[in-house]
C-alpha positions as CSV (number, residue, x, y, z in Angstrom):
1,M,-190.6,-211.4,-8.9
2,T,-187.9,-208.8,-9.5
3,E,-186.3,-206.7,-6.8
4,E,-188.0,-203.7,-8.2
5,Q,-191.4,-205.4,-8.0
6,E,-190.7,-206.6,-4.4
7,A,-189.8,-203.0,-3.4
8,A,-193.0,-201.6,-5.1
9,F,-195.1,-204.2,-3.3
10,D,-193.5,-203.3,0.1
11,Q,-194.3,-199.6,-0.6
12,F,-197.8,-200.4,-1.6
13,L,-198.3,-202.5,1.5
14,A,-197.0,-199.8,3.8
15,A,-199.0,-197.0,2.1
16,R,-202.4,-198.7,1.6
17,S,-203.0,-201.5,4.2
18,T,-204.6,-199.2,6.7
19,S,-206.9,-197.7,4.1
20,L,-207.9,-201.2,2.9
21,L,-208.6,-202.3,6.5
22,R,-210.9,-199.3,7.0
23,T,-212.7,-200.1,3.8
24,A,-213.2,-203.7,4.9
25,V,-214.6,-202.6,8.3
26,L,-217.0,-200.1,6.8
27,V,-218.1,-202.2,3.8
28,C,-218.9,-205.4,5.6
29,G,-219.6,-204.2,9.1
30,A,-217.0,-206.7,10.2
31,T,-215.2,-207.0,13.5
32,P,-211.6,-205.8,13.3
33,H,-210.5,-209.5,13.2
34,D,-212.8,-210.4,10.3
35,A,-211.7,-207.2,8.5
36,E,-208.1,-208.1,8.9
37,D,-208.8,-211.5,7.4
38,L,-210.5,-209.9,4.4
39,V,-207.6,-207.6,3.9
40,Q,-205.0,-210.4,4.3
41,H,-206.9,-212.4,1.7
42,A,-206.9,-209.4,-0.7
43,L,-203.2,-208.8,-0.1
44,E,-202.4,-212.4,-0.8
45,K,-204.2,-212.1,-4.2
46,V,-202.4,-208.8,-4.9
47,Y,-199.1,-210.4,-4.2
48,K,-199.9,-213.4,-6.3
49,H,-200.8,-211.2,-9.3
50,W,-198.3,-208.4,-8.5
51,P,-196.1,-209.0,-11.6
52,R,-199.2,-208.5,-13.8
53,I,-200.8,-205.6,-11.9
54,W,-198.1,-203.6,-10.2
55,Q,-197.8,-200.9,-12.9
56,D,-201.5,-200.6,-13.5
57,N,-203.7,-200.0,-10.4
58,P,-203.0,-202.5,-7.6
59,E,-205.1,-200.5,-5.2
60,A,-208.2,-200.9,-7.3
61,Y,-207.5,-204.6,-7.6
62,A,-207.1,-204.9,-3.8
63,R,-210.2,-202.8,-3.0
64,R,-212.3,-204.8,-5.4
65,T,-211.0,-208.0,-3.8
66,V,-211.9,-206.7,-0.3
67,V,-215.3,-205.5,-1.4
68,N,-216.2,-208.8,-3.2
69,A,-215.0,-210.9,-0.4
70,A,-217.0,-208.8,2.1
71,I,-220.2,-209.1,0.0
72,S,-219.7,-212.9,-0.4
73,R,-219.1,-213.3,3.3
74,S,-222.2,-211.2,4.2
75,R,-224.3,-213.3,1.9
76,R,-223.1,-216.4,3.6
77,R,-223.5,-215.2,7.2
78,R,-226.3,-212.7,7.2
79,L,-225.1,-211.5,10.7
80,I,-225.1,-207.9,11.9
81,Q,-221.8,-207.2,13.7
82,E,-220.5,-204.3,15.6
83,I,-218.3,-201.9,13.6
84,T,-215.1,-200.8,15.4
85,F,-211.8,-199.3,14.3
86,S,-208.6,-201.1,15.3
87,R,-206.4,-198.3,13.9
88,P,-206.9,-194.6,13.5
89,P,-207.7,-193.2,10.1
90,D,-204.9,-192.2,7.7
91,T,-205.5,-188.5,8.4
92,A,-206.9,-186.7,11.3
93,A,-210.4,-185.4,10.8
94,A,-211.8,-182.1,11.9
95,E,-213.9,-182.0,14.9
96,L,-216.6,-184.7,14.5
97,D,-220.1,-185.1,15.6
98,L,-219.6,-188.6,17.1
99,D,-223.3,-189.2,17.7
100,L,-224.0,-188.5,14.0
101,R,-221.2,-190.7,12.9
102,D,-222.4,-193.6,15.1
103,A,-226.0,-193.1,13.7
104,L,-224.7,-193.2,10.1
105,I,-222.7,-196.3,10.7
106,E,-225.7,-198.0,12.3
107,E,-227.8,-197.1,9.3
108,L,-225.1,-198.5,7.0
109,R,-225.3,-201.8,8.8
110,R,-229.1,-202.0,8.1
111,L,-228.5,-201.9,4.3
112,P,-227.9,-204.8,2.0
113,P,-224.2,-205.6,1.4
114,R,-224.0,-204.3,-2.2
115,M,-225.8,-201.1,-1.4
116,R,-223.6,-200.6,1.7
117,A,-220.5,-201.1,-0.5
118,V,-221.7,-198.5,-3.0
119,L,-222.4,-195.9,-0.3
120,V,-219.1,-196.5,1.5
121,L,-217.0,-196.3,-1.7
122,R,-218.9,-193.5,-3.2
123,Y,-219.3,-191.1,-0.2
124,W,-217.2,-192.3,2.7
125,E,-214.1,-192.8,0.5
126,D,-215.2,-190.0,-1.9
127,R,-214.8,-192.1,-5.1
128,S,-216.4,-191.1,-8.4
129,E,-219.3,-193.1,-9.7
130,S,-217.1,-194.6,-12.4
131,D,-214.4,-195.6,-9.9
132,T,-217.1,-197.2,-7.7
133,A,-218.6,-199.0,-10.6
134,A,-215.2,-200.3,-11.7
135,L,-214.4,-201.5,-8.2
136,L,-217.7,-203.3,-7.8
137,G,-217.7,-204.6,-11.4
138,C,-221.1,-203.1,-12.3
139,S,-222.4,-200.2,-14.4
140,V,-222.4,-196.5,-13.4
141,G,-226.2,-196.7,-13.6
142,T,-226.2,-199.4,-10.9
143,V,-224.0,-197.3,-8.7
144,K,-226.4,-194.3,-9.1
145,S,-229.5,-196.3,-8.4
146,Q,-228.0,-198.2,-5.4
147,A,-226.7,-194.9,-4.0
148,A,-230.0,-193.2,-4.4
149,R,-232.0,-196.0,-2.9
150,G,-229.5,-196.4,0.0
151,L,-229.5,-192.7,0.8
152,A,-233.3,-192.7,0.6
153,R,-233.6,-195.6,3.1
154,M,-231.1,-194.0,5.5
155,R,-232.9,-190.6,5.3
156,E,-236.3,-192.3,5.8
157,H,-235.2,-194.2,8.9
158,M,-233.2,-191.3,10.3
159,G,-236.1,-189.0,9.8
160,A,-238.3,-191.3,11.8
161,L,-235.8,-191.2,14.6
162,A,-235.8,-187.4,14.7
């Protein structure tokens, strides 16, 4: 790897690792420790393939690796775990309704892993349908249907709680 590539990787790591960690926590409902393992695995793959991907879109590669690893892990374990944040978000949010946020995260945990991944990438991270589809390796139609079904399930259950 050239010095320029090494420097670009270091900048990528500094700029995006917290965001990748947040994605891992939200997508898989993992403990901070498990999320850090997923991100570490993704960053190892990014580093391994850096000479090939560094000028394209390494963030998309890393996110897709995190999401795929989270889905695979969830399929293997089928455990519901508590979602916590080990680091603050990249930017401060306006005043939040913490009860609503906790309820939404709880509802996300109830969804199947792929549906949860679609909702987190599409709405929590505010990605387009095509970006979400590309990250998950599926069609835009799949993203639309999974998002619609996931939101319907959440609304149905949250409506029953009200």
